[in-house]
C-alpha positions in Angstrom: 84.7 161.4 34.8 85.9 163.5 32.0 88.1 166.5 33.0 86.5 169.9 32.9 86.6 172.0 29.8 88.7 175.1 29.8 88.3 178.5 28.3 90.9 180.5 26.4 92.5 181.7 29.6 92.7 178.2 31.1 89.8 178.9 33.5 87.5 175.9 34.1 84.1 175.7 32.3 81.5 173.6 34.1 79.1 171.5 31.9 76.2 172.9 33.9 75.8 176.0 36.0 72.9 176.4 38.5 72.0 178.6 41.5 74.8 177.2 43.5 77.3 179.0 41.3 75.9 182.3 42.5 75.1 181.4 46.1 77.4 184.2 47.3 76.7 186.6 44.5 75.7 190.1 45.5 74.1 191.7 42.5 74.1 195.2 44.0 77.8 195.1 44.6 78.9 193.1 41.5 76.5 194.6 39.0 74.7 197.8 40.0 72.5 199.5 37.5 73.6 200.2 33.9 75.6 203.4 33.7 76.4 203.3 37.4 79.4 202.1 39.4 81.0 199.5 39.0 79.6 199.7 35.4 79.6 195.9 34.9 76.4 196.3 32.9 77.7 199.1 30.7 78.9 202.6 30.9 75.6 204.3 29.9 72.1 203.7 31.4 70.4 203.1 28.0 73.3 201.6 26.1 72.1 200.5 22.6 68.4 201.0 23.3 69.1 204.7 22.8 71.5 204.4 19.8 73.8 201.7 18.5 77.6 201.7 18.9 79.8 203.6 16.5 80.4 201.5 13.5 84.0 202.0 12.4 85.9 200.4 9.5 89.6 200.3 9.7 91.0 201.4 6.3 94.0 203.0 4.8 96.4 201.7 2.1 98.7 203.0 -0.6 98.3 206.7 -1.1 96.3 209.3 0.7 94.2 209.7 -2.4 93.3 206.0 -2.6 92.5 205.9 1.1 90.3 209.0 0.8 88.3 207.3 -1.9 87.7 204.3 0.4 86.6 206.6 3.2 84.0 208.2 1.0 82.7 204.8 0.1 82.5 203.8 3.7 80.7 207.0 4.7 78.3 206.5 1.8 77.7 202.9 3.0 76.6 204.2 6.4 79.7 204.0 8.6 79.6 206.5 11.5 83.3 206.6 12.2 86.6 206.3 10.3 89.6 204.3 11.5 92.9 205.0 9.8 95.6 202.5 9.2 99.1 203.9 8.6 102.0 202.2 6.8 105.0 201.0 8.8 107.3 203.9 8.0 104.7 206.4 9.3 104.2 204.3 12.4 107.9 204.3 13.1 108.4 208.1 12.4 110.2 207.8 9.1 109.6 209.5 5.8 108.8 207.5 2.7 112.1 208.5 1.0 114.3 207.3 3.8 116.4 204.1 3.1 114.8 202.2 6.0 111.3 202.7 4.5 112.2 201.1 1.2 109.7 198.4 0.2 107.2 199.3 3.0 105.6 202.5 1.7 101.8 202.1 1.6 101.9 198.4 2.3 100.0 198.0 5.6 98.3 201.4 5.6 98.4 204.8 4.2 101.7 206.7 3.9 101.5 210.1 5.6 104.6 212.3 5.3 103.3 215.8 5.7 100.3 218.1 6.1 99.8 217.8 2.3 99.2 214.0 2.6 96.8 214.6 5.6 95.0 217.2 3.6 94.5 214.7 0.7 93.5 211.9 3.1 90.5 213.8 4.5 89.6 215.9 1.5 85.8 216.4 1.2 85.1 214.5 4.5 83.1 216.4 7.2 85.6 216.4 10.1 83.3 218.2 12.3 80.7 215.4 12.0 82.7 212.1 11.7 84.6 210.5 14.5 88.1 209.5 13.4 90.3 206.9 15.1 93.9 206.7 14.2 96.0 203.6 14.9 99.3 205.3 15.6 101.4 205.1 18.7 105.0 206.5 18.9 104.3 209.5 16.6 100.6 209.8 17.6 101.1 213.4 18.7 102.4 214.3 15.2 99.4 212.7 13.3 96.9 214.3 15.8 98.3 217.7 15.1 98.2 217.2 11.4 94.6 216.3 11.7 93.9 219.4 13.8 95.6 221.6 11.3 93.7 220.1 8.3 90.4 220.4 10.3 91.2 224.1 11.0 91.6 224.6 7.2 88.0 223.3 6.9 86.8 225.8 9.5 86.4 223.1 12.2 87.6 224.1 15.6 89.3 221.9 18.1 86.3 221.7 20.4 84.3 220.2 17.5 86.7 217.3 16.8 85.9 213.9 18.0 88.0 210.7 17.7 90.8 208.8 19.2 94.6 208.3 18.8 95.9 205.0 19.9 99.0 206.6 21.5 99.7 203.5 23.6 103.4 202.9 23.4 103.7 200.5 26.3 102.1 197.7 24.4 104.5 198.4 21.6 107.4 197.3 23.9 105.4 194.2 24.8 103.8 193.0 21.6 104.3 195.1 18.4 107.6 196.8 18.3 106.7 200.2 16.6 108.3 202.2 19.4 110.8 205.0 18.9 111.9 206.6 22.2 112.8 205.1 25.5 109.8 204.4 27.9 110.4 207.4 30.1 110.4 209.9 27.2 107.5 208.1 25.6 105.5 208.6 28.8 106.4 212.2 28.9 105.1 212.7 25.4 101.9 211.0 26.2 101.3 213.2 29.3 102.0 216.2 27.1 99.2 215.0 24.8 96.8 214.7 27.7 97.5 218.2 28.8 97.4 219.6 25.3 94.0 218.0 24.4 92.5 219.1 27.7 93.1 222.7 26.5 92.7 222.4 22.8 90.7 219.3 21.8 88.4 218.6 24.8 86.3 216.0 23.1 89.2 214.0 21.8 90.1 210.6 23.3 93.8 211.0 24.1 94.7 207.4 24.2 93.3 204.0 23.3 95.0 201.7 25.7 95.2 198.5 23.7 94.9 194.9 24.6 94.1 194.0 21.0 97.7 193.8 19.8 98.7 191.7 22.8 95.8 189.4 22.0 96.9 189.1 18.4 100.4 188.2 19.7 98.8 185.3 21.7 97.7 186.8 25.0 94.7 185.0 26.6 91.6 187.0 27.6 92.9 187.3 31.2 96.3 188.5 30.0 94.7 190.9 27.6 92.7 192.6 30.5 95.5 192.4 33.1 98.3 193.8 31.0 96.1 196.5 29.4 94.9 197.8 32.7 98.4 197.6 34.2 99.6 199.8 31.3 96.7 202.1 32.0 97.7 202.5 35.6 101.2 203.5 34.4 99.7 206.2 32.2 97.6 207.5 35.0 100.5 207.7 37.4 102.6 209.5 34.8 99.9 212.1 34.2 99.4 212.7 37.9 103.1 213.0 38.4 103.2 215.6 35.7 100.7 217.7 37.7 97.5 216.8 36.0 94.3 216.3 38.0 92.9 212.8 37.5 89.4 214.0 36.8 90.8 216.4 34.1 92.2 213.7 31.9 90.7 210.3 32.9 87.4 210.9 31.2 89.2 211.0 27.8 91.0 207.7 28.4 89.7 204.9 26.2 90.5 201.2 25.6 90.8 198.8 22.7 90.1 195.1 22.9 89.8 192.1 20.7 86.7 190.0 20.2 87.4 186.3 19.7 85.0 183.5 18.6 84.8 182.2 22.2 81.6 184.1 22.8 80.9 183.5 26.5 84.4 184.2 27.7 84.7 187.4 25.6 81.5 188.8 27.0 82.7 188.0 30.5 86.0 189.6 29.8 84.5 192.9 28.8 82.2 193.0 31.8 85.1 192.1 34.2 87.4 194.8 32.7 84.8 197.5 33.3 84.4 196.4 36.9 88.1 196.2 37.6 88.9 199.6 36.1 86.1 201.3 38.0 87.5 200.2 41.3 91.1 201.0 40.3 90.1 204.6 39.4 87.9 205.1 42.4 89.9 203.4 45.1 93.5 203.7 44.0 93.5 207.0 42.1 90.6 208.6 44.0 88.8 209.7 40.9 85.6 211.4 41.9 83.9 211.8 38.5 81.9 208.8 37.3 83.3 209.6 33.8 86.8 209.0 35.2 85.7 205.5 36.4 84.1 204.4 33.1 86.0 202.0 30.9 84.9 203.0 27.4 86.3 200.8 24.7 86.6 200.1 21.0 86.6 196.5 19.8 88.0 194.9 16.7 87.2 191.4 15.7 90.1 188.9 15.9 92.4 189.1 12.8 94.5 186.3 14.2 91.6 183.9 14.0 90.9 184.6 10.3 92.1 181.8 8.0 93.4 182.0 4.5 91.8 178.6 3.9 88.2 178.8 2.9 88.2 182.6 3.6 84.4 182.9 3.2 84.1 181.0 6.6 85.6 184.1 8.1 82.3 185.9 7.5 80.8 183.6 10.1 83.6 184.0 12.5 83.4 187.8 12.3 79.7 187.8 12.8 80.1 185.8 16.0 83.0 188.0 17.2 81.0 191.1 16.5 78.0 189.8 18.4 80.2 189.1 21.4 81.6 192.6 21.4 78.0 194.0 21.3 76.8 191.7 24.1 79.9 192.8 26.0 78.9 196.5 25.7 81.5 198.0 23.3 81.3 201.7 22.4 82.5 201.2 18.9 83.3 198.3 16.7 85.4 197.3 13.6 84.5 194.1 11.9 87.3 192.6 9.9 86.8 191.7 6.2 86.7 188.0 5.4 89.7 188.3 3.0 92.2 190.0 5.4 94.1 186.8 6.1 95.1 186.9 2.4 95.6 190.6 1.6 94.2 194.1 2.0 90.4 193.9 1.9 88.6 194.4 -1.4 85.8 197.0 -1.6 83.1 194.3 -1.6 84.7 192.6 1.5 84.9 195.9 3.4 81.2 196.5 2.6 80.2 193.1 3.8 82.1 193.6 7.0 80.1 196.8 7.7 76.8 195.1 6.7 77.6 192.5 9.4 77.4 195.2 12.1 74.3 196.6 10.6 72.5 193.2 10.7 73.5 192.8 14.4 72.2 196.4 15.1 69.0 196.4 13.2 67.9 192.8 12.5 68.5 191.1 15.9 66.9 191.9 19.2 70.2 192.2 21.2 70.0 196.0 21.1 66.5 196.1 22.6 67.6 195.6 26.2 70.7 196.5 28.2 73.2 193.7 29.0 71.0 190.8 28.1 73.3 188.2 29.8 73.1 189.9 33.3 72.2 187.4 36.0 73.0 184.3 34.0 74.6 181.6 36.1 77.3 181.0 33.6 77.9 184.6 32.7 78.2 186.0 36.2 80.4 183.0 37.2 82.7 183.5 34.3 82.9 187.3 34.8 84.0 186.7 38.4 86.5 184.1 37.3 88.1 186.5 34.7 88.1 189.3 37.2 89.9 187.3 39.9 92.5 185.9 37.5 93.1 189.4 36.0 93.5 191.0 39.4 96.1 188.4 40.3 98.1 189.1 37.1 97.9 192.9 37.6 99.3 192.4 41.0 102.2 190.3 39.5 103.0 193.4 37.3 102.8 195.7 40.4 105.1 193.4 42.3 107.8 193.9 39.6 107.6 197.6 40.0 104.7 198.5 37.6 104.3 198.1 33.8 107.6 199.8 32.7 109.7 197.8 35.1 107.9 194.6 34.2 108.5 195.4 30.5 112.2 195.8 31.2 112.2 192.4 32.9 110.5 190.9 29.8 107.6 189.7 32.0 104.6 190.5 29.9 106.2 189.4 26.6 107.3 186.1 28.1 103.8 185.4 29.5 102.2 186.1 26.2 104.7 184.0 24.3 103.8 181.0 26.6 100.1 181.5 25.9 100.8 181.8 22.1 102.9 178.6 22.2 100.1 176.7 24.0 97.5 177.8 21.4 99.8 176.8 18.5 100.5 173.4 20.1 96.7 172.8 20.5 96.2 173.5 16.8 99.1 171.4 15.7 97.9 168.4 17.8 94.3 168.9 16.7 93.2 169.4 20.3 91.8 172.8 19.1 89.6 172.7 16.0 90.0 175.4 13.4 87.4 174.8 10.8 89.0 174.5 7.3 92.5 174.2 8.7 92.8 171.0 10.8 89.2 169.8 10.2 86.7 170.0 7.5 89.3 170.9 4.9 88.7 170.8 1.2 90.9 169.4 -1.5 91.4 172.5 -3.6 90.8 176.1 -2.6 88.7 178.4 -4.8 90.8 181.0 -6.7 90.9 184.4 -5.1 92.2 187.6 -6.5 93.5 189.8 -3.7 93.9 193.6 -3.7 97.5 194.4 -4.4 99.5 197.6 -3.6 101.1 199.1 -6.7 104.9 199.4 -6.2 104.8 202.7 -8.1 103.2 204.2 -4.9 106.6 204.5 -3.2 108.3 206.4 -6.0 105.3 208.7 -6.4 105.4 209.4 -2.7 109.1 210.2 -2.8 108.5 212.6 -5.7 105.8 214.4 -3.7 108.3 214.7 -0.8 111.0 216.2 -3.0 108.5 218.7 -4.4 107.4 219.7 -0.9 111.0 220.3 0.2 111.7 222.4 -2.9 108.6 224.6 -2.4 108.7 225.2 1.4 110.7 227.7 3.5 113.5 225.5 4.8 114.7 228.3 7.2 111.3 228.5 8.8 111.2 224.7 9.1 114.7 224.6 10.6 113.8 227.3 13.2 110.6 225.5 14.2 112.4 222.2 14.6 115.0 223.8 16.8 112.3 225.3 19.0 110.8 221.7 19.3 114.2 220.4 20.3 114.5 223.1 23.0 111.1 222.1 24.4 112.1 218.5 24.4 115.3 219.3 26.3 113.3 221.2 29.0 109.9 220.7 30.6 107.6 222.7 28.2 104.8 220.8 26.4 106.3 219.8 23.1 103.0 219.8 21.1 102.7 223.6 20.5 106.2 223.8 18.8 105.5 220.5 17.1 102.3 221.9 15.6 104.2 225.0 14.3 106.8 222.9 12.7 104.1 220.8 10.9 102.3 224.0 9.9 105.6 225.1 8.3 105.5 221.8 6.3 108.0 219.9 8.3 107.6 216.1 7.6 106.6 213.4 10.1 110.2 212.0 9.8 111.8 215.4 10.5 109.7 215.9 13.6 110.5 212.4 14.9 114.2 212.9 14.2 114.2 216.2 16.1 112.9 214.3 19.1 115.4 211.4 18.5 118.2 214.0 18.6 117.2 214.9 22.2 115.6 211.7 23.6 117.4 209.0 21.8 115.8 205.7 20.8 114.9 202.6 22.7 117.0 199.5 22.4 115.4 196.5 24.2 117.6 194.7 26.7 118.5 191.2 25.5 117.0 188.4 27.5 119.9 186.0 26.7 
């Protein structure tokens, strides 16, 4: 007899599922009604039968002006939310004219150095009506405050603003590396953001706890869920320890997951994650509000599964991945452009990516009923399997002292690397089929002209920074930065003095350096 097939997480997949698979299944306990604990079937009673998910498109490249033009195109095409990509220097809290930024300005996202860049980025866009997601972590508080300041110039108050900052630094230590400060200080900054937004921006999602980047680094679906929720527990503990009430901040927590081409396991993953989080919040953290128990999440299709070979095939992959996210109950979705494995998306490719979501929403029938896969032998069995395996891995993190302690022991990173190696080996040995790469290849690829970033962008950005420094009141900036340092040395919330420094036209790098002066920087412990 042939061995059983396995899913992405190594869990067995039966060739046939029947009633015996659910012989002990209690639908009332495991499912409940849509919009009710444990939220397996979705966080809202009507889900997409009322209105579709928010259709976001992740964009940002080169200068703020170029990115602004792309945002206007996306809004005109019907996108309901913006999602901002920042360049690497901005993500690391450096200005474009610093030596360490050389060669990276505007390359993987937009360069934002000051309030003037943020003003240009959102010029003419209705910030009181669009929802904006910003993929920024270590300096997330800085970019959020710049957004608030620019919105105020448009006459939009804090209670009108909706959107999300990623603000998830723990996964940076695990998978991406765009951290600045040591974990303890990073967690303090995040809890300050929670408290500030509770007062000033009550509709803003203060963190998007991300499994996406861990998945892109090679994490399996089970690892993605487990390590994401373990990080989330660390954030909740930090906020509670800082004196915040769980039901004051938990409703604004949001999550960010990947959608792979393995449709069934991905749907099961999303459903299991909701159920696990609901029980963690109710039973461990004693959250009373149903909104505190809901796992609301954004999804992005899997960039790591896109291929540079036969890039048009990525249109099919993205459509399947997007469908999985919708069947899994996502609250917002970004569909990757087919050419992203080669370069930044062209305008046509970005439009096609958005059209993919619109076809799923308006031309299929998957939005006509809530959680269409509920009660399926295979789906409920797989959901239970992902849940059990993820809970076991969450406990392994807890046994090591929680997410930060496990990070310092290199646990999550090591487990993800093992998973990534297994996937790479399966591709190399042709045990795993990647269409157009190890099977169904063509002799010669069709020519493709990618979108390229003009190297002149860096010198222009540096000139704008020089002009800003000439024109501003340096004494006012210096005083504001010293007030920020004083808050960082003490226990006051650092966001109000940070906002004043930015209003005085301090740069993103200057604000980050002021905090580096007090908190230092993180140097990972060698595992050798």
